[in-house]
DSSP file (Angstrom, degrees, kcal/mol; ACC not computed):
  #  RESIDUE AA STRUCTURE BP1 BP2  ACC     N-H-->O    O-->H-N    N-H-->O    O-->H-N    TCO  KAPPA ALPHA  PHI   PSI    X-CA   Y-CA   Z-CA
    1    1 A M              0   0    0      0, 0.0     7,-3.2     0, 0.0     2,-0.5   0.000 360.0 360.0 360.0 157.4   -9.8  -13.0  -15.5
    2    2 A I  E     +Ab   7  31A   0     28,-0.8    30,-2.9    25,-0.6    31,-0.4  -0.941 360.0 168.4-114.8 126.2   -8.6  -11.3  -12.3
    3    3 A I  E >  S-A    6   0A   0      3,-2.3     3,-1.7    -2,-0.5    28,-0.0  -0.974  74.4 -15.1-137.5 121.4   -7.5  -13.4   -9.3
    4    4 A H  T 3  S-     0   0    0     -2,-0.4     3,-0.1     1,-0.3    -1,-0.1   0.868 127.7 -53.8  53.6  41.8   -5.7  -11.8   -6.4
    5    5 A G  T 3  S+     0   0    0      1,-0.2    52,-3.0    51,-0.1     2,-0.4   0.472 114.4 113.8  77.6   2.0   -4.9   -8.6   -8.4
    6    6 A K  E <   -AC   3  56A   0     -3,-1.7    -3,-2.3    50,-0.2     2,-0.5  -0.852  61.5-134.9-107.3 144.6   -3.3  -10.5  -11.2
    7    7 A V  E     -AC   2  55A   0     48,-2.8    47,-3.2    -2,-0.4    48,-1.3  -0.846  24.3-169.9-100.4 129.6   -4.8  -10.7  -14.7
    8    8 A Y  E     - C   0  53A   0     -7,-3.2     2,-0.8    -2,-0.5    42,-0.1  -0.917  22.2-145.6-121.6 144.6   -4.8  -14.1  -16.4
    9    9 A D        +     0   0    0     43,-2.5     3,-0.4    -2,-0.4     4,-0.1  -0.900  23.1 172.0-105.9 101.0   -5.6  -15.2  -20.0
   10   10 A A    >>  +     0   0    0     -2,-0.8     3,-1.4     1,-0.2     4,-1.0   0.234  42.6 112.3 -94.4  13.3   -7.3  -18.5  -19.5
   11   11 A T  G >4 S+     0   0    0      1,-0.3     3,-0.8     2,-0.2     4,-0.4   0.894  76.2  51.0 -53.5 -45.2   -8.3  -18.9  -23.2
   12   12 A S  G 34 S+     0   0    0     -3,-0.4    -1,-0.3     1,-0.2    -2,-0.1   0.670 114.5  44.9 -69.7 -15.3   -5.9  -21.8  -23.8
   13   13 A Y  G X> S+     0   0    0     -3,-1.4     3,-1.7     1,-0.1     4,-1.2   0.519  82.8  98.2-103.9  -8.6   -7.3  -23.6  -20.8
   14   14 A M  G X< S+     0   0    0     -4,-1.0     3,-0.6    -3,-0.8    10,-0.1   0.861  85.3  45.3 -53.3 -44.9  -11.0  -23.1  -21.4
   15   15 A N  G 34 S+     0   0    0     -4,-0.4    -1,-0.3     1,-0.2    -2,-0.1   0.588 114.5  50.4 -77.6  -8.5  -11.7  -26.5  -23.0
   16   16 A K  G <4 S+     0   0    0     -3,-1.7    -1,-0.2     4,-0.1    -2,-0.2   0.572  77.8 117.4-101.5 -12.9   -9.6  -28.3  -20.4
   17   17 A H    X<  -     0   0    0     -4,-1.2     3,-2.0    -3,-0.6     6,-0.1  -0.379  61.6-142.5 -63.2 124.2  -11.2  -26.8  -17.2
   18   18 A P  T 3  S+     0   0    0      0, 0.0    -1,-0.2     0, 0.0     3,-0.1   0.781 100.6  52.1 -60.1 -27.9  -12.9  -29.6  -15.2
   19   19 A G  T 3  S-     0   0    0      1,-0.2     4,-0.2     2,-0.0     3,-0.1   0.444 121.4-102.5 -87.9   0.8  -15.8  -27.3  -14.3
   20   20 A G    X>  -     0   0    0     -3,-2.0     3,-0.8     1,-0.1     4,-0.7   0.034  28.6 -85.5  94.6 155.4  -16.4  -26.3  -17.9
   21   21 A S  H 3> S+     0   0    0      1,-0.2     4,-2.4     2,-0.2     5,-0.2   0.740 115.5  75.5 -70.0 -22.9  -15.6  -23.3  -19.9
   22   22 A D  H 3> S+     0   0    0      1,-0.2     4,-2.4     2,-0.2    -1,-0.2   0.869  92.7  53.7 -58.1 -37.3  -18.8  -21.5  -18.8
   23   23 A L  H <> S+     0   0    0     -3,-0.8     4,-1.7    -4,-0.2    -1,-0.2   0.898 110.0  46.5 -64.8 -39.9  -17.2  -20.8  -15.4
   24   24 A L  H  X S+     0   0    0     -4,-0.7     4,-0.5     2,-0.2    -2,-0.2   0.877 111.3  51.7 -70.3 -37.2  -14.2  -19.2  -17.0
   25   25 A V  H >< S+     0   0    0     -4,-2.4     3,-1.1     1,-0.2     4,-0.3   0.922 109.8  49.8 -64.1 -43.3  -16.3  -17.1  -19.3
   26   26 A K  H >< S+     0   0    0     -4,-2.4     3,-0.8     1,-0.2    -1,-0.2   0.875 110.1  51.5 -62.6 -37.9  -18.3  -15.9  -16.4
   27   27 A G  H >< S+     0   0    0     -4,-1.7   -25,-0.6     1,-0.2     3,-0.6   0.522  89.2  81.4 -78.5  -4.8  -15.2  -15.0  -14.4
   28   28 A R  T << S+     0   0    0     -3,-1.1    -1,-0.2    -4,-0.5    -2,-0.1   0.709  92.6  45.4 -76.9 -17.9  -13.7  -12.9  -17.2
   29   29 A V  T <  S+     0   0    0     -3,-0.8     2,-0.3    -4,-0.3    -1,-0.2   0.405 116.2  34.4-107.1   2.3  -15.6   -9.8  -16.6
   30   30 A E  S <  S-     0   0    0     -3,-0.6   -28,-0.8    -4,-0.2     2,-0.4  -0.949  99.6 -73.4-147.4 167.4  -15.3   -9.5  -12.8
   31   31 A D  B     -b    2   0A   0     -2,-0.3     3,-0.2     1,-0.1     4,-0.2  -0.498  39.9-170.5 -65.8 122.3  -12.8  -10.3  -10.1
   32   32 A A     >  +     0   0    0    -30,-2.9     4,-2.8    -2,-0.4     5,-0.2   0.242  53.5 107.9 -99.9  11.7  -12.8  -14.1   -9.7
   33   33 A T  H  > S+     0   0    0    -31,-0.4     4,-2.9     1,-0.2     5,-0.2   0.928  79.5  46.1 -57.2 -50.8  -10.7  -14.2   -6.5
   34   34 A E  H  > S+     0   0    0     -3,-0.2     4,-2.1     1,-0.2    -1,-0.2   0.916 115.1  46.3 -62.3 -44.4  -13.5  -15.2   -4.2
   35   35 A V  H  > S+     0   0    0     -4,-0.2     4,-0.7     2,-0.2    -1,-0.2   0.922 114.0  49.0 -63.9 -44.0  -14.9  -17.9   -6.5
   36   36 A F  H ><>S+     0   0    0     -4,-2.8     3,-0.8     1,-0.2     5,-0.6   0.935 113.0  46.9 -61.4 -47.1  -11.3  -19.3   -7.1
   37   37 A D  H ><5S+     0   0    0     -4,-2.9     3,-0.8     1,-0.2    -1,-0.2   0.855 113.6  47.2 -65.6 -35.7  -10.5  -19.4   -3.4
   38   38 A H  H 3<5S+     0   0    0     -4,-2.1    -1,-0.2    -5,-0.2    -2,-0.2   0.511  96.6  73.8 -85.3  -3.8  -13.8  -21.0   -2.4
   39   39 A S  T <<5S-     0   0    0     -3,-0.8    -1,-0.2    -4,-0.7    -2,-0.2   0.422  97.8-129.2 -90.1   1.9  -13.6  -23.7   -5.1
   40   40 A K  T < 5 -     0   0    0     -3,-0.8    -3,-0.1    -4,-0.2    -2,-0.1   0.933  31.7-161.5  51.7  56.1  -10.8  -25.6   -3.3
   41   41 A H      < -     0   0    0     -5,-0.6    -1,-0.1     1,-0.1    -5,-0.0  -0.380  14.8-116.3 -68.3 145.6   -8.5  -25.8   -6.3
   42   42 A S     >  -     0   0    0      1,-0.1     4,-1.8    -2,-0.1     5,-0.1  -0.229  26.4-105.1 -73.8 167.5   -5.8  -28.4   -6.3
   43   43 A D  H  > S+     0   0    0      1,-0.2     4,-1.9     2,-0.2     5,-0.1   0.864 123.7  56.6 -61.0 -35.7   -2.1  -27.6   -6.2
   44   44 A K  H  > S+     0   0    0      1,-0.2     4,-2.3     2,-0.2    -1,-0.2   0.908 104.5  51.3 -63.2 -41.7   -2.0  -28.6   -9.9
   45   45 A A  H  > S+     0   0    0      1,-0.2     4,-2.2     2,-0.2    -1,-0.2   0.894 109.1  50.7 -62.2 -39.8   -4.7  -26.1  -10.7
   46   46 A K  H  X S+     0   0    0     -4,-1.8     4,-1.5     1,-0.2    -1,-0.2   0.850 109.3  51.3 -67.1 -34.1   -2.7  -23.4   -9.0
   47   47 A E  H  X S+     0   0    0     -4,-1.9     4,-0.7     2,-0.2    -2,-0.2   0.894 108.5  51.1 -68.1 -40.5    0.4  -24.4  -11.0
   48   48 A I  H >< S+     0   0    0     -4,-2.3     3,-1.2     1,-0.2     4,-0.2   0.920 107.8  53.4 -61.1 -43.5   -1.6  -24.2  -14.3
   49   49 A L  H >< S+     0   0    0     -4,-2.2     3,-2.0     1,-0.3    -1,-0.2   0.868  99.3  62.7 -60.3 -37.8   -2.8  -20.7  -13.3
   50   50 A K  H 3< S+     0   0    0     -4,-1.5    -1,-0.3     1,-0.3    -2,-0.2   0.755  99.9  55.1 -60.1 -24.1    0.8  -19.6  -12.8
   51   51 A A  T << S+     0   0    0     -3,-1.2    -1,-0.3    -4,-0.7    -2,-0.2   0.462 102.2  59.3 -87.1  -1.5    1.5  -20.2  -16.5
   52   52 A L    <   +     0   0    0     -3,-2.0   -43,-2.5    -4,-0.2    -1,-0.2   0.318  68.9 128.1-112.7   8.3   -1.4  -18.0  -17.6
   53   53 A P  E     +C    8   0A   0      0, 0.0   -45,-0.3     0, 0.0     3,-0.1  -0.348  23.7 172.8 -72.5 147.9   -0.6  -14.4  -16.2
   54   54 A V  E     -     0   0A   0    -47,-3.2     2,-0.3     1,-0.4   -46,-0.2   0.464  61.4 -46.3-123.6 -11.8   -0.6  -11.4  -18.5
   55   55 A G  E     -C    7   0A   0    -48,-1.3   -48,-2.8     2,-0.0     2,-0.4  -0.991  58.9 -75.1 169.8-172.5   -0.2   -8.6  -15.9
   56   56 A T  E     -C    6   0A   0     -2,-0.3   -50,-0.2   -50,-0.3     2,-0.2  -0.943  47.3-109.3-117.3 138.1   -1.2   -7.0  -12.7
   57   57 A L        -     0   0    0    -52,-3.0     2,-0.5    -2,-0.4    -2,-0.0  -0.464  31.7-161.3 -67.9 130.4   -4.4   -5.1  -12.2
   58   58 A A        -     0   0    0     -2,-0.2    -1,-0.0     0, 0.0   -53,-0.0  -0.968   4.6-152.0-115.5 126.7   -3.8   -1.3  -11.9
   59   59 A I        -     0   0    0     -2,-0.5     5,-0.1     2,-0.0    -2,-0.0  -0.863  24.7-117.8 -98.2 124.1   -6.5    0.8  -10.4
   60   60 A P    >>  -     0   0    0      0, 0.0     4,-1.2     0, 0.0     3,-1.2  -0.327  26.5-117.7 -57.6 141.7   -6.6    4.4  -11.6
   61   61 A P  H 3> S+     0   0    0      0, 0.0     4,-0.6     0, 0.0     3,-0.4   0.846 113.7  51.2 -52.6 -40.0   -6.0    6.8   -8.6
   62   62 A D  H 34 S+     0   0    0      1,-0.2     3,-0.4     2,-0.2     4,-0.3   0.769 103.7  59.1 -71.9 -23.7   -9.4    8.5   -9.0
   63   63 A A  H X4 S+     0   0    0     -3,-1.2     3,-0.6     1,-0.2    -1,-0.2   0.811  97.8  60.1 -72.0 -29.8  -11.2    5.1   -9.0
   64   64 A A  H 3< S+     0   0    0     -4,-1.2    -1,-0.2    -3,-0.4    -2,-0.2   0.758 113.7  36.2 -69.3 -24.2   -9.8    4.3   -5.6
   65   65 A T  T 3< S+     0   0    0     -4,-0.6    -1,-0.2    -3,-0.4     2,-0.2   0.340  83.2 130.0-110.4   5.2  -11.5    7.3   -4.1
   66   66 A D    <   -     0   0    0     -3,-0.6    -3,-0.1    -4,-0.3    -4,-0.0  -0.441  37.4-168.9 -63.4 125.0  -14.7    7.2   -6.1
   67   67 A Q              0   0    0     -2,-0.2    -1,-0.1     1,-0.2    -4,-0.0  -0.058 360.0 360.0-108.6  31.1  -17.6    7.5   -3.7
   68   68 A R              0   0    0      0, 0.0    -1,-0.2     0, 0.0    -2,-0.1   0.525 360.0 360.0 -53.0 360.0  -20.5    6.7   -6.0
């Protein structure tokens, strides 16, 4: 999932997520920043997220100027 431009692998946390794994599955195919920010996550949740990063999202140069 993508939150604030960082890519996270939440697979190991899916069965522990208080809102259920369905929310994490839904967030895996789109940017989940807005949902994450509006869900009022606790400091503990933010600490858990820090342990799950796999990289930073890179946007190809031509995608940034795509005017579809």
